N, C-alpha and C positions, 0 to 999 in steps of 0.2 A: 197437529190436526188429528181429528178422530171422527169415525163414523159412529153416530150415537143412536142407541135404541133403548126402548123401555119395555120391560116385561109387563104382562097383564097385571100381575100382582102389584108391581110398583106403581103403575099408573092409577089403578083403582084405589089403592090405599091413600094416595095423595088426595084424590077427589073426595073420598069418604072422610078423611080427617077434616078437610075444609067444610064438608057438609054437616059433620057432627057439631061443629062450633061456628056457625055462620055469624055469630055476634062477636067473635074473638079473632085476634091474630093467632096464627098457628105456625109451627115450624117442625122440621124433621131432617133426617140425614139420608143420603142416597148411598146404597151399597151396590158395587159394580163388579162385573167380571171383565177383565181386559185381555185382549189378544192382539198380537201384531199381525199385520197383513204381510203378504209375501215379499213386498219390496222393502219392508222394514221402516218405511218413512211414515206410514199411517198406522193407526191402531183402531181396533173395533172396541167400542166402549158400550157394554150392555148393562143397563141398570136393572139388576135382578130383583132388588127388594128395597124397601124404605123402612126406616124406623121413626115413627111419629114421636116427637119430643114433647113440646109444651103448647098449652093454650092459655096459661095463666101467667101474668106478669113477665112477659118476654123481655129479656135484655135489661133487667133492673135488679139492683141490690146485690150485696155480696153473697147472699144465700142463693140467688139465681145463678151466680157464677159457680158456686160449689156444686149445685145440681147439674149444671151444664158440663162441668169437668167430669163429674162422676158418670153421667150418661155417655159422654164421649168415650171414656175408658171402657165401659161395659159394651158399648156398640162396637168399638174397635176390636175387642176380644171376640165378640160374637162373629164379626165379619171374617176374622182370621180363621176361626173354626169352620167357616163355610167356604173357605177359599176365595173370599171376596175382599175388595178394598173399599175403604171409606172414600167416596169419590165426589161428594157434593152435598148440597144443602138446599132445602126447599122451604118456602114460606108463602103464606097468604096474609094479607094485611087486614086490619079490622074494618077500614073504610072500603066499601064495595067498589069504589072507583079508583082505588090506590094501587098502582102497579110499581111503586117505587121500592128500592132497597135501601134501608137506612144504614147509618154508620155501623151499628152493632151487627147487622146482618152481614155486611161486607167484612167486618172483623172476623166473624166466624168462618165465612167462606174463604177469606184470605189465609186463615190458619190452616184450613184443610188443604189449600193449594200449596202450602209450604211442603207438605208431605206427598202430595199427589198433583202432578203438574197439569193434568187435563181436567181439573175440577169443574163441576157444573154448579150453576146457581139458578134455581128454578123459582119463578114467581107464578102464583096461581091468579088468573084473572077471575075474580069472584063473580063478575057479571055473567060469565059463561057457564056457571054451574046452575043448571036447571034440571028438572025431571026429564026433559027431552034430551038434554046434552047434545045439542045440534052441532057444536063445534068443540075443538080441543082448547081447553083453558090454560094449558101450560106454556109459559114463556121462558125459554131456555137460553141462558148465557153460558159461555165457556171462557175459562181463563187461558188466554193465548198471548204470548209475548208480553206478559206482565200487565195485561188489561183484560177487563171483562167485555166480551163481544157477544152481542145478541145473535142467536142463530135463527135462520129462517125456519118457520114452522114446517115447511115441506122437507127440510133436511133431517128432521127427526123421525125415526121409524118406531113403530109400535107393533109388538108381537100379535099375530093372529087377529089383526083388526080390532084391537081392544077398544078403540074409540067408537066402535059401532054402537049406535044408540041403544039397541036392545039389551046389551050387557049392563051398561050403567043404569038404564031405566029400571031393569029388574032389581039391581042392587039398591038403588035409591028408593024405589017404591016399597021394597021390603024393609026399608030402614036398617039395612045391615051395618050402617055406620055406628049403630048402637053397640056393635060388637068390637069396635076398634078401641084399642087400649094404647094411650100415649104415656109418656113418663110422668106427667102430672097425675094421671089415674093410678099408675103404679106406686108413686110416692105416697098417695093417699091410702092405698091398700096394696101392700106388697104381694098379696096373693094373686093380684091381677097381672097377667103375663104380658110384658111389653113386646115380646116376640110375635104375638098375634097369630099363634098357630090355628086357632079356631077360625079367625077371619080369613086367613090364607086358604084354608080348606073350602070355605064358602065361596070365595072368589074362583077357585079352581073348578068347583062344581058348576057355577054359573057359566064360566067360559066354555066348559065342556058341552053344556046344553046348547049354546049358540055357536058351536064350532063350525 
């Protein structure tokens, strides 16, 4: 078991990835910092950052497999350099009403779970992504005892009230999702940085404004 929390950066980037491609399925990886609690039986799992992966041709063709393998390696090395672990997978489906996780998504999440036992699988509820952002659209499951179990929304914590409507309203109204770079963008133009330093800074500035 683990206490789960999301940083402002991680939460906002997931929402902005989905907002940038409302007509597409999207996916990405979760990077976490883990610490043990005093009793040693529970851990604190803090999702520090996310790496947006794809919005084109998800889960298809040998070329997609190659791109996915390459991105996993690069993200894993990046995570290690930051003292983080690859701790999960997020996705939003193309259909606005679809909250399912298909077999390829589970295959990816299960692969992560082989290396990290507290893996998270996050599905974005597209219906909840609006300019007002009146509710949290993330549906979080955790790999526990060999099964994916849906967590109660109230059990997930968010840094500094990041789900506050003013923050995401500001980011979405300013169309800051245009600054988000996923691996599809990077593969089209390798000068585009998939680590998203520019967007990270923008999010930090907005969060500071509404602190």
